[in-house]
TORKEVEX-936178 format. One record per residue (C-alpha): residue number from 1; chain; x, y, z. Coordinates in Angstrom, 1 decimal, padded with zeros to 4 digits. Each point is the difference from the previous one (the first is absolute). Layout:
# residues N
> NUM,A,X,Y,Z
...
This chain:
# residues 231
> 1,A,103.6,097.4,077.3
> 2,A,004.0,-001.4,001.2
> 3,A,001.3,-001.2,-002.7
> 4,A,-002.8,001.8,-001.6
> 5,A,-000.9,-002.0,-003.3
> 6,A,-001.2,002.0,-002.9
> 7,A,-002.4,-001.7,-002.3
> 8,A,000.0,-001.5,-002.8
> 9,A,-001.4,001.6,-003.3
> 10,A,-000.5,003.6,001.6
> 11,A,002.0,001.1,-001.0
> 12,A,-000.7,-000.3,-003.9
> 13,A,-003.0,002.3,001.0
> 14,A,000.5,003.1,-001.7
> 15,A,-000.9,002.2,003.6
> 16,A,002.5,-002.5,001.7
> 17,A,-002.7,000.0,002.9
> 18,A,001.4,-003.0,001.9
> 19,A,000.8,-000.9,003.2
> 20,A,002.6,-002.0,002.5
> 21,A,-001.0,-003.6,001.0
> 22,A,-000.4,001.0,003.4
> 23,A,002.3,-003.5,001.3
> 24,A,001.2,001.7,003.1
> 25,A,-003.4,000.6,000.8
> 26,A,000.5,-003.0,002.1
> 27,A,001.5,003.4,002.5
> 28,A,-003.1,-001.3,001.9
> 29,A,-001.8,002.5,002.7
> 30,A,000.3,003.8,000.2
> 31,A,002.0,000.7,003.3
> 32,A,003.4,-000.3,000.6
> 33,A,000.0,-000.7,003.9
> 34,A,-000.9,-002.8,002.3
> 35,A,-003.0,-002.8,-001.2
> 36,A,-004.0,001.2,000.4
> 37,A,-001.3,-001.3,003.6
> 38,A,-002.5,-001.1,-002.0
> 39,A,-001.0,-000.1,-004.0
> 40,A,001.0,003.3,-001.5
> 41,A,-000.8,001.2,-004.0
> 42,A,002.1,002.6,-001.7
> 43,A,-000.9,001.5,-003.9
> 44,A,001.9,001.4,-001.8
> 45,A,-000.4,002.3,-003.5
> 46,A,001.2,-000.7,-002.9
> 47,A,001.0,002.3,-002.4
> 48,A,001.9,000.1,-003.8
> 49,A,001.2,004.0,-000.9
> 50,A,-002.1,001.0,002.5
> 51,A,-003.4,-001.4,-000.8
> 52,A,-001.3,-003.0,001.7
> 53,A,-000.8,-003.4,-001.0
> 54,A,-000.6,-002.4,002.6
> 55,A,000.6,-001.0,003.5
> 56,A,002.2,-002.2,002.4
> 57,A,-001.5,-000.7,003.1
> 58,A,001.6,-002.3,003.1
> 59,A,-001.0,-001.9,003.1
> 60,A,002.1,-001.2,002.7
> 61,A,-001.5,-002.9,002.1
> 62,A,002.6,-001.4,003.2
> 63,A,-000.7,-003.6,001.1
> 64,A,-001.6,-000.6,002.9
> 65,A,003.1,-000.1,002.5
> 66,A,001.3,002.4,-001.9
> 67,A,003.0,-001.6,-001.3
> 68,A,-001.2,000.6,-003.3
> 69,A,-001.3,002.0,-002.7
> 70,A,-001.6,-000.7,-003.1
> 71,A,-000.4,003.1,-002.9
> 72,A,-002.3,000.8,-002.6
> 73,A,001.4,001.4,-002.9
> 74,A,-003.4,001.5,-003.1
> 75,A,000.9,002.1,-002.3
> 76,A,-002.1,001.2,-003.7
> 77,A,001.4,002.2,-002.2
> 78,A,-001.3,001.6,-003.5
> 79,A,000.9,002.3,-002.2
> 80,A,-002.0,001.2,-002.8
> 81,A,000.1,002.4,-002.9
> 82,A,-003.4,001.7,-000.9
> 83,A,-002.5,-002.6,001.2
> 84,A,001.8,-003.1,-001.0
> 85,A,002.4,-002.3,002.2
> 86,A,003.2,-000.5,-001.7
> 87,A,001.9,-001.6,003.1
> 88,A,-001.6,-002.1,003.4
> 89,A,001.8,-001.4,003.6
> 90,A,-001.0,-002.3,002.5
> 91,A,002.3,-000.8,002.7
> 92,A,-001.2,-002.7,003.5
> 93,A,002.9,-000.8,002.2
> 94,A,-000.3,-001.8,003.8
> 95,A,003.1,000.2,001.7
> 96,A,000.7,-001.3,003.6
> 97,A,002.2,001.2,001.7
> 98,A,002.4,-001.1,003.1
> 99,A,001.7,002.9,001.1
> 100,A,001.8,001.5,-002.8
> 101,A,000.0,-003.2,-002.4
> 102,A,-002.1,-001.5,-001.7
> 103,A,-001.8,-003.8,000.8
> 104,A,-002.1,000.0,-004.1
> 105,A,-001.1,002.4,-002.5
> 106,A,-002.5,-001.0,-002.2
> 107,A,-001.4,002.4,-002.8
> 108,A,-001.2,000.5,-003.2
> 109,A,-000.1,002.6,-002.6
> 110,A,-001.7,000.9,-003.5
> 111,A,002.3,002.4,-001.4
> 112,A,-002.4,001.1,-003.2
> 113,A,-000.4,-003.8,-000.9
> 114,A,003.0,-001.4,000.9
> 115,A,-000.4,-002.1,003.6
> 116,A,002.7,-001.1,002.3
> 117,A,-000.3,-001.4,003.5
> 118,A,002.0,-000.7,002.6
> 119,A,001.0,-002.1,002.3
> 120,A,002.7,-000.3,003.2
> 121,A,000.1,-001.1,003.4
> 122,A,003.3,000.0,002.8
> 123,A,001.6,-003.7,000.7
> 124,A,001.3,-000.3,002.3
> 125,A,003.3,002.8,-001.1
> 126,A,-000.9,-000.1,-002.9
> 127,A,-002.3,002.7,-001.6
> 128,A,-001.0,-002.2,-004.0
> 129,A,-002.6,002.1,-002.7
> 130,A,-001.1,-003.9,-001.1
> 131,A,-001.6,002.1,-003.0
> 132,A,000.1,002.1,-002.4
> 133,A,003.6,-001.4,-000.9
> 134,A,001.7,-001.7,003.4
> 135,A,001.9,002.5,002.5
> 136,A,001.5,-000.4,003.2
> 137,A,002.2,001.9,002.4
> 138,A,001.1,-000.6,003.7
> 139,A,-001.1,002.2,002.5
> 140,A,-002.7,002.5,001.1
> 141,A,-001.6,001.0,-003.2
> 142,A,-001.7,003.2,-000.9
> 143,A,-002.2,000.5,-002.3
> 144,A,-000.9,004.1,-001.2
> 145,A,-001.7,000.8,003.1
> 146,A,-000.2,004.1,000.2
> 147,A,-001.5,-000.4,003.6
> 148,A,003.3,-001.4,002.1
> 149,A,003.1,001.5,000.8
> 150,A,002.0,-002.5,-000.5
> 151,A,000.1,000.4,-003.4
> 152,A,002.0,002.7,000.6
> 153,A,002.6,-002.3,000.3
> 154,A,-000.7,-003.1,-002.6
> 155,A,002.6,-000.2,-003.1
> 156,A,-002.9,-002.5,-001.4
> 157,A,-003.8,000.2,-000.7
> 158,A,-003.0,-003.0,-001.1
> 159,A,-001.2,001.7,-002.6
> 160,A,-003.7,-002.0,000.0
> 161,A,-001.4,001.0,-003.1
> 162,A,003.1,-001.4,-001.8
> 163,A,001.5,-002.8,002.5
> 164,A,004.0,001.4,-000.3
> 165,A,001.6,000.9,002.8
> 166,A,001.7,003.0,-001.0
> 167,A,003.3,002.1,001.2
> 168,A,-000.7,003.6,001.2
> 169,A,001.8,002.2,001.7
> 170,A,-001.9,002.1,001.9
> 171,A,001.1,003.4,001.7
> 172,A,-001.7,003.3,000.8
> 173,A,-001.1,003.4,-001.8
> 174,A,-000.8,002.5,002.3
> 175,A,-003.2,001.7,000.6
> 176,A,-003.1,001.9,-001.9
> 177,A,-003.9,001.0,-000.1
> 178,A,-002.4,-002.9,-001.4
> 179,A,-003.0,001.4,-001.0
> 180,A,-002.7,-002.6,001.2
> 181,A,-003.3,001.4,-001.2
> 182,A,-001.1,002.2,003.0
> 183,A,002.7,000.9,001.4
> 184,A,003.9,000.0,-000.6
> 185,A,002.5,-002.1,002.3
> 186,A,003.3,000.3,000.6
> 187,A,001.8,-003.4,-001.3
> 188,A,003.7,-001.6,000.8
> 189,A,000.8,-002.0,-003.2
> 190,A,001.7,-002.9,-000.4
> 191,A,001.3,-001.4,-003.3
> 192,A,000.2,-003.8,-001.2
> 193,A,002.6,000.4,-002.8
> 194,A,001.4,-003.4,-002.0
> 195,A,-003.2,-000.6,-002.2
> 196,A,-001.1,000.9,-003.4
> 197,A,-000.9,003.5,001.5
> 198,A,-000.2,001.1,002.8
> 199,A,-003.2,000.4,002.8
> 200,A,000.0,002.0,003.1
> 201,A,-001.6,-000.4,002.8
> 202,A,-000.8,002.9,002.3
> 203,A,-001.1,000.3,004.1
> 204,A,-002.3,002.5,001.9
> 205,A,001.9,001.2,002.9
> 206,A,-001.2,-002.5,002.3
> 207,A,001.3,-003.1,-002.4
> 208,A,-003.4,-000.6,-001.8
> 209,A,000.5,-001.6,-004.0
> 210,A,-001.9,002.9,-001.6
> 211,A,001.5,000.2,-003.7
> 212,A,002.1,-000.9,-002.9
> 213,A,000.9,000.6,-003.3
> 214,A,002.0,-001.6,-002.5
> 215,A,001.1,000.6,-003.9
> 216,A,-002.0,-002.5,-002.2
> 217,A,-000.1,000.4,-004.6
> 218,A,000.8,003.2,-001.4
> 219,A,000.8,001.0,003.0
> 220,A,-003.7,000.2,001.4
> 221,A,-000.4,000.5,004.1
> 222,A,-002.1,-003.1,001.9
> 223,A,-000.8,001.0,003.0
> 224,A,-001.3,-001.4,003.6
> 225,A,-001.8,002.7,002.1
> 226,A,-001.5,-001.0,003.7
> 227,A,-004.0,001.4,000.1
> 228,A,-001.3,000.3,003.7
> 229,A,-000.8,-003.0,002.0
> 230,A,-003.8,-000.4,000.8
> 231,A,-001.4,001.7,003.0
């Protein structure tokens, strides 16, 4: 999703049933507040034009000294038509954070058979992406970390699917009501622009990340909606 990349070849499918690759889904975790005191998990339902196509799960685990946290992101999507699977997507990313800055990232993506691995690490004051193509940036680098309010002040974000550091513009877009299935929730939105398609990220009145919307091929709407946490 961030730097959303649409799958190659699916556009030739007669019904254009496609999904944007969730590169930005390295946006690990699901709460836009302080990291949890212990391991926490969140799950988002993923929809294409309102039809469920999969889930994206996140977990956050703090280090023993509380100075770092490790974020795990796992997404699985499938677009089907009359029982035939037209497109599959799987993504797994592990990010280690110190404060608001990435320390390391390792991500694997299978975008309908096209596999990509991204590896990156902070070395001194230089953040270096070593695969799939070398790239670096000085200072603190964030991925599409929707859970972190510091995201809103960023002018660049790392795409965990492509390994590219993307220039972005992030601005508030006002209020809306989000349908989370069993309940409707008042939400405040922020738009991430500067990408092939803007991404609208939604937060609850308490500051929790609860949703996301963006357009993919054919103008179709790809959405994330947060599911209730298990008891």
